KOLDREN-390997 format. One record per residue: residue number from 1; residue in three letters; z, y, x of N, C-alpha, C in turn. Coordinates in steps of 0.02 Angstrom, whole numbers, plus 50000, padded with zeros to 5 digits. Layout:
   k   r  n.c3  n.c2  n.c1 ca.c3 ca.c2 ca.c1  c.c3  c.c2  c.c1
 NUM ALA     Z     Y     X     Z     Y     X     Z     Y     X
...
This chain:
   k   r  n.c3  n.c2  n.c1 ca.c3 ca.c2 ca.c1  c.c3  c.c2  c.c1
   1 UNK 54731 53606 55429 54678 53625 55375 54617 53592 55391
   2 UNK 54578 53573 55348 54516 53558 55353 54469 53612 55352
   3 UNK 54443 53626 55421 54407 53689 55432 54361 53694 55375
   4 UNK 54325 53644 55355 54264 53651 55309 54287 53659 55237
   5 UNK 54354 53663 55212 54370 53686 55150 54434 53720 55149
   6 UNK 54447 53779 55190 54511 53805 55186 54540 53817 55112
   7 UNK 54595 53818 55105 54630 53837 55041 54651 53903 55041
   8 UNK 54630 53919 54979 54654 53998 54952 54682 53997 54884
   9 UNK 54745 54026 54887 54765 54024 54802 54723 54056 54765
  10 UNK 54728 54048 54700 54671 54062 54646 54684 54147 54637
  11 UNK 54744 54179 54661 54733 54258 54645 54697 54284 54717
  12 UNK 54714 54248 54780 54689 54271 54834 54592 54264 54826
  13 UNK 54584 54215 54798 54512 54201 54783 54478 54240 54750
  14 UNK 54509 54255 54694 54487 54305 54639 54495 54383 54663
  15 UNK 54535 54404 54700 54546 54465 54749 54472 54465 54785
  16 UNK 54463 54419 54822 54423 54409 54873 54342 54430 54844
  17 UNK 54326 54397 54772 54266 54392 54735 54260 54455 54721
  18 UNK 54317 54491 54691 54318 54562 54655 54288 54606 54697
  19 UNK 54296 54607 54765 54267 54637 54813 54190 54645 54826
  20 UNK 54163 54591 54786 54076 54597 54778 54058 54562 54836
  21 UNK 54004 54583 54866 53967 54545 54921 54007 54528 54987
  22 UNK 54028 54584 55010 54071 54586 55058 54135 54524 55053
  23 UNK 54163 54527 54988 54217 54483 54975 54177 54398 54977
  24 UNK 54129 54390 54940 54085 54339 54925 54074 54303 55004
  25 UNK 54041 54348 55045 54023 54333 55112 54091 54308 55142
  26 UNK 54151 54337 55137 54212 54327 55168 54235 54254 55150
  27 UNK 54228 54238 55091 54243 54163 55050 54198 54119 55088
  28 UNK 54144 54118 55090 54085 54074 55123 54090 54072 55194
  29 UNK 54111 54122 55228 54121 54122 55312 54178 54094 55329
  30 UNK 54232 54091 55281 54297 54066 55297 54313 54004 55330
  31 UNK 54257 53951 55338 54281 53880 55386 54256 53901 55441
  32 UNK 54193 53954 55451 54181 53950 55503 54228 53998 55553
  33 UNK 54258 54054 55516 54314 54099 55545 54386 54055 55569
  34 UNK 54404 53989 55535 54434 53949 55556 54438 53923 55611
  35 UNK 54380 53908 55617 54354 53870 55683 54362 53906 55745
  36 UNK 54338 53986 55727 54329 54028 55789 54391 54043 55811
  37 UNK 54444 54055 55773 54515 54077 55774 54547 54010 55817
  38 UNK 54534 53944 55796 54566 53901 55826 54543 53897 55899
  39 UNK 54486 53899 55913 54453 53895 55977 54474 53942 56022
  40 UNK 54468 54010 55994 54481 54076 56045 54557 54082 56057
  41 UNK 54593 54052 56017 54676 54059 56025 54704 53996 56033
  42 UNK 54657 53944 56044 54683 53879 56075 54748 53841 56032
  43 UNK 54720 53846 55957 54765 53833 55906 54754 53759 55873
  44 UNK 54783 53731 55841 54775 53698 55782 54788 53714 55727
  45 UNK 54757 53729 55674 54783 53761 55615 54782 53703 55572
  46 UNK 54833 53705 55527 54872 53654 55490 54851 53660 55411
  47 UNK 54899 53642 55381 54907 53638 55303 54910 53718 55274
  48 UNK 54886 53746 55219 54887 53813 55196 54966 53808 55170
  49 UNK 54991 53869 55163 55060 53899 55151 55068 53921 55090
  50 UNK 55096 53912 55038 55107 53937 54975 55108 54015 54987
  51 UNK 55091 54046 54929 55109 54107 54920 55064 54161 54949
  52 UNK 55010 54145 54972 54971 54208 54996 54925 54229 54948
  53 UNK 54925 54298 54924 54889 54325 54884 54831 54370 54903
  54 UNK 54831 54377 54958 54794 54431 54998 54751 54405 55061
  55 UNK 54767 54336 55072 54748 54315 55135 54729 54242 55121
  56 UNK 54703 54189 55176 54711 54129 55190 54779 54129 55248
  57 UNK 54828 54091 55222 54881 54082 55265 54885 54009 55274
  58 UNK 54910 54000 55327 54909 53924 55359 54967 53913 55415
  59 UNK 54997 53860 55410 55034 53833 55472 54992 53840 55533
  60 UNK 55017 53830 55593 54967 53818 55639 55014 53792 55703
  61 UNK 54989 53759 55756 55021 53749 55823 54984 53771 55892
  62 UNK 55014 53791 55935 54992 53818 55988 54980 53757 56037
  63 UNK 54953 53775 56086 54927 53712 56141 55002 53693 56172
  64 UNK 55047 53747 56167 55123 53732 56203 55163 53690 56157
  65 UNK 55139 53678 56096 55180 53651 56049 55210 53705 56006
  66 UNK 55206 53771 56000 55242 53820 55969 55235 53819 55897
  67 UNK 55261 53816 55847 55255 53820 55780 55229 53902 55767
  68 UNK 55187 53913 55733 55160 53974 55716 55131 53980 55640
  69 UNK 55119 54045 55608 55069 54054 55560 55018 54098 55575
  70 UNK 54960 54068 55548 54900 54098 55567 54889 54129 55494
  71 UNK 54859 54195 55490 54832 54238 55424 54776 54269 55437
  72 UNK 54729 54246 55389 54667 54278 55389 54649 54318 55332
  73 UNK 54648 54399 55342 54664 54434 55296 54593 54451 55249
  74 UNK 54599 54473 55194 54544 54482 55145 54512 54547 55176
  75 UNK 54454 54554 55182 54418 54620 55199 54426 54684 55147
  76 UNK 54494 54698 55130 54503 54742 55077 54515 54808 55114
  77 UNK 54534 54816 55170 54557 54882 55199 54622 54879 55212
  78 UNK 54656 54827 55199 54740 54826 55235 54764 54809 55289
  79 UNK 54716 54772 55326 54737 54736 55367 54751 54792 55442
  80 UNK 54728 54831 55450 54754 54886 55497 54822 54913 55503
  81 UNK 54838 54926 55427 54902 54965 55418 54961 54905 55430
  82 UNK 54942 54842 55413 54990 54789 55426 54997 54773 55494
  83 UNK 54945 54756 55527 54952 54742 55604 54979 54800 55652
  84 UNK 54970 54870 55635 55012 54923 55673 55086 54920 55639
  85 UNK 55107 54913 55581 55166 54904 55567 55205 54848 55597
  86 UNK 55172 54780 55603 55212 54735 55634 55211 54751 55726
  87 UNK 55150 54770 55745 55151 54786 55817 55216 54847 55831
  88 UNK 55216 54884 55812 55270 54937 55813 55326 54914 55806
  89 UNK 55336 54877 55756 55420 54855 55728 55451 54818 55802
  90 UNK 55409 54769 55810 55431 54722 55875 55477 54683 55844
  91 UNK 55486 54657 55787 55516 54610 55761 55590 54625 55716
  92 UNK 55588 54700 55729 55646 54730 55701 55635 54739 55629
  93 UNK 55671 54689 55589 55659 54687 55512 55606 54665 55490
  94 UNK 55563 54641 55539 55485 54612 55506 55468 54552 55562
  95 UNK 55445 54510 55520 55416 54454 55573 55378 54464 55638
  96 UNK 55396 54430 55685 55366 54446 55740 55285 54436 55757
  97 UNK 55249 54480 55776 55182 54468 55787 55170 54447 55848
  98 UNK 55136 54399 55860 55118 54358 55928 55047 54391 55958
  99 UNK 55001 54388 55903 54932 54402 55926 54900 54445 55868
 100 UNK 54847 54465 55871 54813 54479 55819 54744 54516 55835
 101 UNK 54687 54520 55797 54618 54526 55821 54578 54568 55756
 102 UNK 54577 54627 55766 54549 54670 55710 54473 54654 55680
 103 UNK 54435 54625 55734 54362 54597 55715 54368 54545 55664
 104 UNK 54410 54493 55681 54426 54437 55628 54467 54460 55567
 105 UNK 54511 54508 55579 54566 54521 55522 54629 54468 55524
 106 UNK 54627 54444 55604 54667 54384 55597 54737 54405 55636
 107 UNK 54804 54370 55616 54865 54386 55624 54893 54314 55657
 108 UNK 54925 54313 55705 54959 54263 55737 55040 54277 55726
 109 UNK 55065 54236 55692 55149 54252 55684 55202 54219 55693
 110 UNK 55269 54234 55715 55303 54180 55720 55320 54137 55645
 111 UNK 55339 54080 55652 55351 54037 55593 55424 54064 55577
 112 UNK 55425 54059 55508 55497 54076 55475 55509 54022 55419
 113 UNK 55565 54031 55401 55585 53984 55343 55589 53989 55272
 114 UNK 55624 53974 55243 55619 53982 55161 55632 54063 55146
 115 UNK 55594 54071 55090 55611 54141 55071 55675 54156 55036
 116 UNK 55695 54217 55026 55754 54238 55004 55764 54215 54940
 117 UNK 55706 54236 54903 55714 54213 54819 55754 54137 54806
 118 UNK 55739 54078 54863 55742 54017 54847 55817 54007 54875
 119 UNK 55863 54053 54907 55917 54029 54945 55978 54093 54935
 120 UNK 55980 54128 54887 56020 54170 54864 56018 54209 54790
 121 UNK 56083 54226 54771 56077 54255 54692 56049 54318 54696
 122 UNK 56041 54361 54645 56007 54419 54630 56043 54475 54671
 123 UNK 56122 54471 54666 56149 54527 54698 56143 54531 54780
 124 UNK 56153 54469 54810 56131 54454 54881 56063 54473 54903
 125 UNK 56012 54436 54860 55943 54473 54869 55930 54540 54872
 126 UNK 55963 54581 54817 55961 54662 54824 56007 54686 54897
 127 UNK 56057 54669 54910 56086 54677 54963 56044 54670 55030
 128 UNK 56015 54618 55048 55968 54598 55093 55906 54632 55104
 129 UNK 55889 54653 55040 55823 54695 55047 55835 54765 55052
 130 UNK 55887 54778 55026 55907 54864 55042 55917 54870 55129
 131 UNK 55950 54823 55138 55963 54830 55223 55903 54810 55255
 132 UNK 55859 54774 55242 55782 54765 55274 55750 54824 55272
 133 UNK 55751 54843 55216 55705 54916 55200 55721 54977 55239
 134 UNK 55787 54980 55244 55827 55040 55303 55801 55021 55368
 135 UNK 55808 54956 55381 55763 54966 55454 55681 54964 55457
 136 UNK 55642 54935 55404 55573 54955 55393 55566 55030 55398
 137 UNK 55609 55072 55364 55584 55128 55360 55609 55178 55430
 138 UNK 55647 55149 55480 55647 55161 55541 55596 55152 55584
 139 UNK 55539 55106 55562 55488 55113 55609 55449 55159 55615
 140 UNK 55429 55193 55675 55397 55242 55697 55328 55260 55638
 141 UNK 55302 55293 55603 55229 55299 55574 55186 55323 55632
 142 UNK 55135 55285 55622 55080 55308 55677 55028 55342 55650
 143 UNK 54981 55373 55695 54926 55410 55666 54879 55387 55609
 144 UNK 54868 55323 55612 54826 55288 55559 54875 55263 55502
 145 UNK 54922 55291 55486 54978 55271 55433 54935 55318 55366
 146 UNK 54918 55285 55325 54886 55332 55269 54938 55357 55214
 147 UNK 54917 55403 55184 54961 55435 55131 54916 55449 55070
 148 UNK 54934 55432 55024 54908 55453 54941 54975 55461 54900
 149 UNK 54948 55500 54846 55013 55506 54799 55000 55434 54757
 150 UNK 55055 55399 54783 55059 55324 54743 55059 55321 54668
 151 UNK 55100 55393 54653 55120 55377 54578 55048 55402 54537
 152 UNK 55007 55444 54568 54944 55453 54523 54904 55400 54532
 153 UNK 54890 55363 54591 54849 55303 54583 54875 55255 54548
 154 UNK 54942 55249 54538 54969 55203 54479 54958 55213 54410
 155 UNK 54962 55287 54415 54930 55317 54330 54876 55287 54334
 156 UNK 54834 55303 54361 54763 55279 54358 54752 55198 54341
 157 UNK 54773 55170 54391 54778 55103 54385 54803 55071 54309
 158 UNK 54868 55109 54293 54897 55071 54232 54827 55095 54163
 159 UNK 54824 55163 54170 54782 55187 54097 54719 55141 54106
 160 UNK 54682 55124 54160 54624 55095 54162 54623 55038 54139
 161 UNK 54674 54998 54184 54673 54911 54161 54704 54898 54097
 162 UNK 54739 54942 54063 54764 54934 53996 54724 54923 53938
 163 UNK 54668 54978 53955 54597 54987 53913 54559 54926 53929
 164 UNK 54541 54921 53993 54505 54859 54009 54524 54799 53992
 165 UNK 54584 54769 53994 54610 54713 53980 54618 54708 53885
 166 UNK 54603 54756 53854 54607 54750 53780 54678 54763 53766
 167 UNK 54716 54798 53805 54794 54816 53770 54833 54763 53774
 168 UNK 54848 54729 53824 54882 54676 53822 54957 54682 53814
 169 UNK 54976 54736 53804 55051 54748 53781 55055 54805 53763
 170 UNK 55110 54820 53703 55131 54876 53666 55100 54944 53701
 171 UNK 55082 54986 53657 55060 55054 53691 55125 55089 53712
 172 UNK 55185 55089 53674 55245 55127 53698 55255 55092 53786
 173 UNK 55249 55037 53793 55270 55009 53863 55214 55061 53905
 174 UNK 55156 55050 53894 55112 55110 53939 55125 55176 53929
 175 UNK 55139 55194 53879 55151 55261 53878 55214 55288 53918
 176 UNK 55257 55229 53920 55323 55255 53956 55312 55261 54032
 177 UNK 55288 55205 54049 55258 55195 54123 55212 55270 54143
 178 UNK 55162 55273 54096 55121 55334 54121 55170 55398 54118
 179 UNK 55221 55414 54079 55253 55469 54090 55300 55474 54154
 180 UNK 55327 55425 54155 55367 55396 54233 55319 55431 54292
 181 UNK 55260 55406 54285 55212 55427 54339 55200 55499 54345
 182 UNK 55203 55525 54277 55186 55618 54277 55261 55626 54314
 183 UNK 55311 55609 54300 55364 55639 54334 55372 55624 54402
 184 UNK 55340 55575 54440 55358 55565 54512 55289 55587 54553
 185 UNK 55239 55608 54526 55185 55638 54554 55198 55694 54597
 186 UNK 55171 55713 54660 55171 55767 54676 55219 55779 54738
 187 UNK 55235 55714 54765 55282 55718 54829 55249 55734 54886
 188 UNK 55287 55761 54915 55254 55787 54999 55260 55734 55042
 189 UNK 55213 55741 55097 55227 55694 55154 55282 55691 55178
 190 UNK 55314 55756 55198 55385 55755 55233 55422 55720 55185
 191 UNK 55419 55704 55128 55476 55667 55104 55462 55579 55098
 192 UNK 55426 55567 55144 55398 55494 55139 55427 55462 55200
 193 UNK 55418 55384 55195 55444 55332 55245 55398 55312 55259
 194 UNK 55387 55248 55311 55338 55203 55314 55352 55139 55277
 195 UNK 55319 55153 55212 55342 55095 55167 55322 55025 55178
 196 UNK 55368 54987 55165 55347 54913 55152 55277 54906 55106
 197 UNK 55295 54912 55040 55238 54912 54998 55240 54863 54946
 198 UNK 55277 54807 54970 55298 54749 54918 55342 54709 54943
 199 UNK 55406 54749 54952 55469 54703 54964 55494 54660 54908
 200 UNK 55447 54626 54891 55501 54582 54840 55536 54506 54867
 201 UNK 55581 54479 54841 55622 54423 54883 55579 54371 54902
 202 UNK 55513 54373 54889 55468 54315 54908 55444 54330 54970
 203 UNK 55446 54400 54988 55415 54441 55053 55469 54439 55113
 204 UNK 55532 54412 55101 55577 54415 55150 55600 54333 55157
 205 UNK 55588 54323 55227 55592 54255 55230 55647 54241 55289
 206 UNK 55690 54192 55292 55744 54167 55332 55713 54155 55394
 207 UNK 55731 54189 55458 55731 54171 55536 55754 54105 55552
 208 UNK 55716 54055 55593 55738 54002 55596 55794 53970 55647
 209 UNK 55805 54031 55702 55857 54047 55732 55889 54113 55741
 210 UNK 55940 54132 55750 55972 54205 55763 55917 54220 55813
 211 UNK 55918 54300 55804 55874 54330 55847 55880 54408 55845
 212 UNK 55870 54441 55901 55886 54513 55894 55828 54547 55845
 213 UNK 55849 54587 55802 55791 54634 55760 55806 54591 55675
 214 UNK 55851 54538 55693 55857 54500 55617 55927 54489 55597
 215 UNK 55967 54533 55607 56035 54536 55584 56062 54505 55529
 216 UNK 56007 54527 55469 56032 54489 55395 56008 54411 55398
 217 UNK 55976 54380 55450 55969 54325 55445 55900 54318 55419
 218 UNK 55863 54372 55389 55794 54366 55361 55756 54428 55388
 219 UNK 55676 54420 55393 55647 54476 55397 55580 54484 55345
 220 UNK 55558 54537 55348 55498 54553 55300 55437 54528 55319
 221 UNK 55372 54510 55277 55319 54490 55298 55265 54539 55265
 222 UNK 55210 54533 55272 55157 54576 55240 55178 54649 55214
 223 UNK 55178 54683 55260 55171 54758 55254 55123 54782 55241
 224 UNK 55118 54828 55196 55058 54870 55180 55035 54936 55226
 225 UNK 55096 54958 55255 55077 55013 55299 55055 55078 55262
 226 UNK 55093 55118 55235 55081 55176 55203 55137 55201 55204
 227 UNK 55118 55281 55194 55185 55338 55173 55190 55330 55107
 228 UNK 55258 55333 55095 55288 55335 55026 55358 55368 55017
 229 UNK 55372 55384 54958 55455 55392 54954 55493 55322 54968
 230 UNK 55543 55321 54994 55587 55274 55015 55602 55234 54928
 231 UNK 55611 55275 54894 55624 55257 54825 55575 55226 54784
 232 UNK 55521 55222 54802 55451 55189 54785 55478 55112 54814
 233 UNK 55486 55081 54878 55497 55020 54907 55550 54999 54860
 234 UNK 55615 55029 54846 55658 55013 54794 55638 54992 54733
 235 UNK 55592 55036 54692 55570 55007 54638 55521 54954 54636
 236 UNK 55495 54938 54698 55461 54878 54695 55512 54818 54690
 237 UNK 55562 54827 54725 55619 54773 54723 55646 54768 54651
 238 UNK 55651 54830 54619 55673 54828 54543 55632 54803 54506
 239 UNK 55573 54799 54504 55517 54780 54466 55524 54701 54449
 240 UNK 55563 54669 54511 55575 54600 54496 55624 54562 54433
 241 UNK 55653 54510 54452 55703 54486 54413 55690 54467 54339
 242 UNK 55618 54455 54328 55598 54433 54260 55636 54389 54230
 243 UNK 55662 54322 54266 55697 54280 54236 55756 54296 54218
 244 UNK 55797 54339 54255 55862 54358 54239 55854 54409 54181
 245 UNK 55805 54436 54170 55806 54498 54117 55781 54461 54049
 246 UNK 55729 54414 54064 55719 54384 54000 55780 54339 53952
 247 UNK 55827 54320 54003 55884 54271 53980 55940 54315 53965
 248 UNK 55935 54368 53978 56003 54414 53982 56010 54438 53908
 249 UNK 56065 54438 53866 56088 54475 53808 56068 54555 53809
 250 UNK 56083 54583 53868 56071 54657 53887 56048 54674 53932
 251 UNK 55958 54656 53922 55929 54668 53994 55929 54718 54034
 252 UNK 55913 54773 53975 55925 54845 54013 55989 54861 54042
 253 UNK 56045 54834 54026 56118 54836 54064 56107 54810 54119
 254 UNK 56067 54769 54143 56073 54716 54195 56025 54746 54244
 255 UNK 55955 54776 54210 55910 54813 54260 55961 54876 54282
 256 UNK 55984 54908 54251 56014 54962 54278 56076 54949 54336
 257 UNK 56093 54904 54320 56150 54883 54363 56115 54868 54445
 258 UNK 56067 54818 54419 56027 54824 54491 55995 54880 54536
 259 UNK 55958 54932 54475 55952 55001 54512 56004 55028 54540
 260 UNK 56065 55033 54511 56119 55072 54543 56148 55038 54596
 261 UNK 56144 54963 54611 56157 54937 54661 56119 54951 54745
 262 UNK 56037 54958 54721 55991 54969 54763 55997 55050 54781
 263 UNK 56018 55086 54732 56023 55159 54754 56083 55162 54786
 264 UNK 56137 55147 54777 56208 55158 54821 56193 55123 54877
 265 UNK 56151 55058 54876 56153 55044 54955 56109 55080 55017
 266 UNK 56067 55117 54971 56028 55168 55036 56016 55228 55019
 267 UNK 56088 55264 54981 56076 55335 54965 56020 55362 54927
 268 UNK 55982 55326 54906 55915 55356 54850 55947 55376 54806
 269 UNK 55895 55413 54754 55902 55450 54689 55893 55382 54638
 270 UNK 55954 55370 54606 55963 55313 54557 55887 55330 54504
 271 UNK 55888 55398 54484 55834 55404 54437 55758 55388 54448
 272 UNK 55748 55401 54525 55683 55404 54547 55675 55336 54549
 273 UNK 55717 55285 54560 55715 55209 54604 55697 55182 54519
 274 UNK 55722 55202 54467 55717 55170 54396 55643 55202 54380
 275 UNK 55614 55253 54387 55557 55268 54360 55515 55229 54408
 276 UNK 55511 55225 54469 55477 55185 54510 55462 55112 54490
 277 UNK 55517 55089 54475 55536 55017 54455 55487 55001 54390
 278 UNK 55499 55041 54332 55470 55029 54273 55398 55042 54278
 279 UNK 55383 55105 54327 55294 55098 54344 55266 55040 54368
 280 UNK 55299 55014 54434 55276 54951 54463 55288 54884 54419
 281 UNK 55322 54878 54366 55322 54820 54340 55284 54827 54286
 282 UNK 55246 54879 54253 55197 54881 54209 55122 54885 54260
 283 UNK 55136 54917 54311 55066 54900 54333 55053 54830 54374
 284 UNK 55113 54801 54401 55102 54737 54421 55081 54691 54367
 285 UNK 55116 54684 54321 55106 54639 54251 55013 54664 54249
 286 UNK 54985 54709 54228 54924 54721 54216 54880 54702 54281
 287 UNK 54887 54710 54330 54856 54701 54399 54856 54611 54392
 288 UNK 54915 54590 54399 54906 54507 54384 54859 54491 54343
 289 UNK 54863 54506 54278 54819 54488 54224 54758 54498 54236
 290 UNK 54731 54573 54286 54660 54592 54292 54631 54532 54355
 291 UNK 54670 54501 54380 54657 54452 54461 54663 54374 54417
 292 UNK 54661 54365 54365 54668 54299 54346 54727 54272 54351
 293 UNK 54787 54288 54342 54850 54263 54359 54900 54288 54290
 294 UNK 54878 54274 54228 54918 54286 54168 54995 54255 54172
 295 UNK 55006 54207 54203 55075 54156 54200 55107 54198 54251
 296 UNK 55082 54251 54305 55126 54286 54345 55141 54363 54312
 297 UNK 55082 54374 54274 55091 54450 54253 55119 54459 54176
 298 UNK 55127 54411 54123 55149 54424 54067 55227 54439 54080
 299 UNK 55253 54396 54116 55341 54418 54115 55345 54481 54123
 300 UNK 55310 54507 54178 55321 54593 54179 55314 54627 54132
 301 UNK 55258 54617 54084 55251 54650 54019 55307 54635 53989
 302 UNK 55331 54585 53970 55383 54561 53921 55444 54601 53929
 303 UNK 55456 54591 53993 55521 54645 54019 55516 54697 54012
 304 UNK 55446 54738 54031 55454 54790 54016 55463 54830 53940
 305 UNK 55444 54788 53887 55447 54789 53827 55522 54794 53816
 306 UNK 55545 54756 53835 55626 54756 53825 55659 54806 53854
 307 UNK 55645 54827 53916 55671 54891 53941 55650 54958 53908
 308 UNK 55600 54965 53887 55575 55031 53840 55611 55023 53776
 309 UNK 55621 54972 53751 55659 54965 53687 55752 54987 53692
 310 UNK 55765 54950 53751 55834 54967 53759 55857 55018 53801
 311 UNK 55810 55037 53855 55821 55090 53910 55814 55153 53905
């Protein structure tokens, strides 16, 4: 990577700038931060990698020739949870953390292969993600693990963004999501697991060679590090599959089958997985629109409209 002009995805840049002065300072200081990390860790940071929406992510090579990934996180408060999760997991179901620095909010990670979404069909992806999440939920939570009522925070996000964005989807879509959030509110911390937070197929990557802790052949990246019901993580998985649902004759039947498969594989309540999935579908669509990515956000809202009509 040319350290004078590190590359950020449009969404990562928009997220950084939405943080105000500290976000603008981070963007302006990124070239210097890249040079600092290269010098301190004796690395050569190379080409940016696709898919980073909350960080500057690039390939790297150590002095010994090992291929690695360098991740420089946005100053949005999520770094410590991610670093702690990866440190405690020690590669079990997760990418291996080789080194980190809280001051720079920098992670040095093992280099992985292609994402699950490019290498398998929907059913296989669902099965791999269900297996990976069960590994992730077994990671011991630490004293810094955060807990909040995720349903309540998503209710507030959906309600606010729908109005701020000029009501970009039909009212029944939002009403259904808000009603589901109300049903899901009030869970206790005792019901929670250390959630990944964003386990979509693009966040599961193939290991480059077989290793302990990666029995499926894949591991998760980018954990968010908070406590939530297990069904929440499965709902995040379920919110995906826009291409399949938009092409389906009966999209609700397809989505219900995916939901049943996830619930059966993990022993979670199917109705709860469905409610979390619908709430995540709508909130993700609105969130993408709010951060300047309508091409990513509108398919979520379109599929939500199909499901509210038929489901």
